[in-house]
LOPABA-6698 format. One record per residue (C-alpha): residue number from 1; residue in three letters; x, y, z. Coordinates in pm, 1 decimal, padded with zeros to 6 digits, always signed. Each point is the difference from the previous one (the first is absolute). Example, Ala and Ser with C-alpha at 12.3 -4.5 7.8 and 13.67 -1.06 7.14 Angstrom:
2
+------+------+----------+----------+----------+
| resi | resn |        x |        y |        z |
+------+------+----------+----------+----------+
|    1 |  Ala | +01230.0 | -00450.0 | +00780.0 |
|    2 |  Ser | +00137.0 | +00344.0 | -00066.0 |
+------+------+----------+----------+----------+
***
This chain:
51
+------+------+----------+----------+----------+
| resi | resn |        x |        y |        z |
+------+------+----------+----------+----------+
|    1 |  Met | +00000.0 | +00000.0 | +00000.0 |
|    2 |  Thr | +00292.3 | +00235.5 | +00064.5 |
|    3 |  Val | +00120.4 | -00038.5 | -00359.3 |
|    4 |  Val | -00343.4 | +00093.2 | -00133.8 |
|    5 |  Thr | -00009.3 | +00307.5 | +00223.1 |
|    6 |  Ala | +00348.3 | +00102.4 | -00114.8 |
|    7 |  Leu | -00096.1 | -00039.6 | -00365.9 |
|    8 |  Leu | -00315.9 | +00200.0 | +00056.1 |
|    9 |  Ala | +00197.5 | +00278.7 | +00169.0 |
|   10 |  Phe | +00248.7 | -00001.7 | -00289.1 |
|   11 |  Ala | -00280.4 | +00020.5 | -00257.1 |
|   12 |  Val | -00164.2 | +00290.6 | +00180.7 |
|   13 |  Gly | +00333.7 | +00181.1 | +00024.2 |
|   14 |  Ala | +00069.4 | -00052.8 | -00368.5 |
|   15 |  Ala | -00346.4 | +00128.6 | -00092.8 |
|   16 |  Val | +00048.1 | +00311.9 | +00211.8 |
|   17 |  Gly | +00341.7 | +00057.9 | -00156.2 |
|   18 |  Leu | -00139.2 | -00026.6 | -00351.9 |
|   19 |  Ala | -00283.8 | +00236.5 | +00088.2 |
|   20 |  Val | +00250.1 | +00256.4 | +00129.1 |
|   21 |  Leu | +00206.3 | -00029.4 | -00318.1 |
|   22 |  Ala | -00307.8 | +00039.8 | -00220.0 |
|   23 |  Ala | -00118.4 | +00304.2 | +00195.7 |
|   24 |  Gly | +00344.3 | +00158.3 | -00028.2 |
|   25 |  Glu | +00004.9 | -00058.3 | -00374.5 |
|   26 |  Leu | -00345.3 | +00155.8 | -00042.9 |
|   27 |  Arg | +00101.2 | +00303.0 | +00206.7 |
|   28 |  Trp | +00318.9 | +00044.4 | -00206.8 |
|   29 |  Glu | -00196.1 | -00015.9 | -00326.2 |
|   30 |  Ala | -00249.6 | +00255.6 | +00129.1 |
|   31 |  Arg | +00280.1 | +00239.0 | +00096.7 |
|   32 |  Thr | +00186.1 | -00025.2 | -00331.1 |
|   33 |  Arg | -00305.4 | +00015.0 | -00228.9 |
|   34 |  Leu | -00062.5 | +00333.8 | -00164.9 |
|   35 |  Pro | -00315.7 | +00156.2 | +00143.1 |
|   36 |  Arg | -00293.2 | +00099.1 | -00217.3 |
|   37 |  Cys | -00038.4 | +00377.4 | -00009.6 |
|   38 |  Thr | -00330.5 | +00142.1 | +00120.8 |
|   39 |  Thr | +00038.6 | +00303.6 | -00227.7 |
|   40 |  Cys | +00074.8 | -00153.2 | -00339.5 |
|   41 |  Gly | -00065.0 | -00371.4 | +00061.8 |
|   42 |  Glu | +00339.7 | -00115.2 | -00126.2 |
|   43 |  Gln | +00271.8 | -00179.1 | +00191.7 |
|   44 |  His | +00304.2 | +00209.8 | +00085.1 |
|   45 |  Pro | +00219.8 | +00076.5 | +00303.3 |
|   46 |  Arg | -00148.2 | +00201.2 | +00283.7 |
|   47 |  His | +00023.8 | +00378.6 | -00026.5 |
|   48 |  Ala | +00058.4 | -00017.5 | -00375.2 |
|   49 |  Ala | -00045.0 | +00324.7 | -00185.7 |
|   50 |  His | -00316.2 | +00000.0 | -00209.0 |
|   51 |  Arg | +00048.2 | +00152.1 | -00342.6 |
+------+------+----------+----------+----------+
***
């Protein structure tokens, strides 16, 4: 029974680790993606000069 408990704990730890990695990847993508401008509707860096 101890082996089953250890394997279960390992599986839960691995799942939590993968969830943390996935959340970090999603946050990184959201930070590096160019935002959509509310003025012109195009994607460009923040504070871009509108011509």
